[in-house]
N, C-alpha and C positions, 0 to 999 in steps of 0.2 A: 504493500500500500504506500502511496506517495502522500507525504504530509506537507508538501511544498506550498500548498494553498492555505495552510492553517495559520491562525493568529493566536498567540498565547500571551497572557499576562502572568509573569512570574513574580510571586510575592514571598519574600523571605529575607534572611540575613545574607546580604550580598558581599560580605568580606571576601576579597579575592584570594585569601589564603585558606578558605574553608571548603568543605565538601559541597555545601549548598551551591556555591558559585560555580563549581565544576559541573554540577548537574545542569545549571542554567545554561552553561556554554554548550553542553550536548544538545539541549533542546533547541537552542538558537541555530545550531548547524543543520537541523532538519526541517525547520518551519519557515514560512514566508516572512513572518514578523514576530519578534518577541520583545516585549517591553518589560522593564524591571521596576518593581517598587521595593526599595530597601527599607526594611523595618527599622534599621539603625538610624535612618534619617528622621524618624518620628518618635522612636522610643530609644533614646541614646543610652547604651550601657556605660558610657563614661561618666554619666551623672548617676552615681551609685544610689543615692537616696530615692530619686524619682524612679529609676529603673527597678529598684527593689519593690516599690509600691505597685508598679505596673505588673511586674513579674509575679509577685506573690498574691496580689489581690485583684488584678485585672480591673482596676478602678477606671470607670468610663472617662473620667476627666483626662486621663493620660492616653487613652486609646482612640479618642474621637477623631483627632486630626489624621491619624493613620487610616482609619476606616473611611473617612471622607475622601482621602486620596484615592482609595480603591474605587469608590463610587464615581468619582470624577473621571477616572481612566476608562471605566467601562461605558460611560456616556459619550466618550470621545471616539471610541473605536469598537467595531463589532468583533469582539474576540470569540473564538471557538472554545477556548479553555482558559480557566484560571488555575494555575498550579500554585498551591499554598505549601510552604515548608514550615513545619511545626507551628500550625496556626493557633497559637494560644491567645492572640490579641484580637481575634475577629468577632465582631458582634453578630448575634443571630439575625438582626435586621439587615446587615450587609449581605449575608448569605441568602436571605429571602429575596432581596432585590435582584441578586445575581440569578437566582432560580427563576424568578418571574421573567427575566430577559432571555431565558432559554440557553444559558451558558453552562457548559460542563464545569464542575469544580473537582479538584483533586486535593486531598490532604495526604501529605507524605510526612511521616513522623519517624525519623531515625531513633529518637529517644522513645522511652516506653511509659505512657501514662498509666499502665497497669502493673508496673514493676514495684519493687519494694524500696526504692531509693528515696521516695517521698520528696520529689523535687519541689513540690508546693506551687506549681504553676498551671495545673491542669483543669481547674474548676470550670472555666468558661468553655474550654475545648470539649470536655466531656458532655456538657449540656448541648453542644452544637453538633455532635457526631452525626446525627441523622439528617442534617441539612446539607452535607456534602454529597454530591452525586457519586463520587468514587473515593475510595481510600486505597493508598498504596502502602504495602507493608514489606519489611525485609526480615520479619520475625514471625514464624508460623503460628506461635501461640496467640498472636494478636487477632487472628481470624475469629476465634470464639469470643474473645473479649469484645471486639467491635460488633459482632452479630448480636451479642446480648444487649447492646445499646441501640439496636435497630439501624445499624449501618447498612447502606445499600450495597453497591457493587464494590467488592474487595479484590484487589489485584496484588499478587505476590511478585516481587522482583528480588533477585539475589544481591548480596553485597558484592562489591567489585573494587577494582583499582582504576586508575586514570592513566591510560597508555601514553599520554603526552608528558607525564611527570614520572610515573613509576616504571622504570625500565632498567636494564642491566648496563651499567657503565663498564666499559672494557678497561683493562690494565689499571685497576684501582687497587692500591695497596691496602690490605686489611690492618689498619692501625689500631682499631678499638677491639677489645676482647669480648666484653659482654655489654649489650646496649638495650635499654628500654626507652621507647618513646611513647608517652601517653600520660593520662591523668591518674591521680592517686585514689581512684575509686576502690570500693570494697576494702580488702585488707592488703592492698599492694604496698603501702608504706611499711607495714609490719613484715611483709614478705621480703622486700628488698633489704630491710634492716637485718633480718635473720640470715638472709643470703650472704650479706657482707661479713657477718661474723664467722661464716664457715669457708669463705673464699679469701685468698690472698690477691686474686686477680682484680683488676679495676672494673667497676660497674658504672657505666655512663648513663645518666637519666636525663632526658630532654623533655622539659615541660615547664612553663612558667608557674604552674600551680604547685610545683614541688618546692619552690623557694621558701615558702612559709614553714617548711619542715626541716630547714637547715639545722636548727638547734638540736633536733632529735637525731638525725642521721648524718648531718653535714660534718660532724666531728670525726667520722670514720674516713680515714685517708683513702680507702678504696672505693668510696661512693662519690662520684663527681656529678653534681647537679648543674645542668646547663639550661639556658633559655630555650624556649620552643623554637623549632626549625620548620620551615615550610618550603614547598616546591622543590627547586633544584638542590637546596641545602639539605632538605629532608631526605631526598633520594641519596645524596652523597653520604650522609651518616649511615643509612642502611647499607649501602654498598661497601663502606669502610669497616663494617662490623663483622667480626668472626662469628659471633652468636647474637641473634636478635631474639629477645624475650617477647612472648606474646601472652596476653591475658584475655579472658572472656569476662565481660561485666555481668556477673551473676545477679547483682541487685537490679539489673535492667532486664532480667530474664533472657539474656542473650545466649545464643548457642553458637554464634560465629562472631568474628571481629573483622572490621574493615582492614585493620593493620596487618593481619596475617595474609590477606590477599596482596597487599602492597609489598610486604617483605618478599614473598615468593616471586612476585612480578619483577622485583629488582634482582632476583637471582641470589638472595642471601639465605643463610641457614636459619631456619625457623625452629626455635625451641618454645613450644606453646603449652599453656595450661590445657589439660585434657578436656575434650568436648566430643561427644559421640558424633555430632553433626560435622565437626571439623575433620574428624578421622575418616568420614565418608568421602570427603573432598580431597584431602591430602593424606595419603596412606602412611600409617605409622612405620617408622624405620626405613621407609623408601623415599618419601617426599617431604617428610617433616618428622620431628621428634616431639613427644608429649611428656609432660611431667605431672605427677599427682600431688606432690607437696614440696616443701622446701628441701627436705633431705634428698628426694628423688632429683630435684632440679640441680642441686649441688653436685650430685654424683654424675649427672649427664654433662654438666658444664666441664667438670674435670676430664671426663672421658673424651669429649669432642674437641677440647682445646689441645689435648695431646695428640689425638688421632685426626690430623688435618685432612688426610686423604678421604676418610669416611665422611667427614663434615662436608667436604667439597662435593663429593658424589651425591649426597642427599640434597645439598643446596641446588645442584644442577638438575636433579630429578624434580625437585619442587618447582624450579623455573620452567622446565619442560611441561609440567602439569599445568602451570599457570597459562602458558601459551595455548595448550590444548583446550582449556576451559573457555578462553576468549572473553572472560568476564571483565568488561570495562564499561565506563559510563555510557559511551555511545551505544553499545549493545543493549544494556538494560533499559535505557530510555526508549530506544526503538521498540523493544519488546513491550514496554508499558503503553506506548502510543498505539501499537497494533490492537491492544485490548481496549483502550479508551475509545478508539474510533472504528471498532469492528462493525 
């Protein structure tokens, strides 16, 4: 099916370093016209007090300008689809107007309103679930959750990487021994802390959110906390690492991780927290290695730092598997559009 005649309004966090922006670019490549409304222009996260009130309580005084901008746009252009990313700031009235104009709506939520993390931002979204014409999920457990709240059409798309960013750099020296890139969700802080007690090797952590834990683990000479990295720098760190740690966000009821697809797409060695779904995609001891707990992780780090040939063989097999899967943003967006406009 050709989508070259379609017009799309994309509404979400359009930070160019984020996953959401990458999805918008994939949509832009296949449609006639795509306009953006960046939520950050209306509900600014740099204003911590106001953003906290908007995020936690969805107070209409902070959301009205944003919703008015959406209404203004749809009155200016005949869109075929409005794609909402994590639509926690959208009024029911806004969705009703869109519905009356006969425009399809998509809610895509990479975070989980039905998880145990208690993000505190979901009240308005949960009330509005039935007003979206389509929901896109990347977590199969959300199908029953959404259906229980009278969601209409639900489309599953898999997690993926971005082929323009996540690829294998040739002739890169493996300078970093063990690396983790990501947030300190669940018990990752405690895990890395325990890991560092049992390892002499350096553990490099990349994420701005870890800085506040410097006092707890920053005193350990083998834990190096770094700022967040994006795009080509992100790829470079993955490519320079002998072992990339992967975690599954259990509090989000996740069974997969974006990061693990990106690590294998870059051709690096993946040592991941065990997940039955992940094991179905990347075979254990062939395309990836999985750990059960800190002790198991320590043992496998020791083994694969010493046995570089085994490590490189598994990394190469994981890379081949990533190429076979072909899961990148362009592929999954086209798959979603085929179901949206069938």
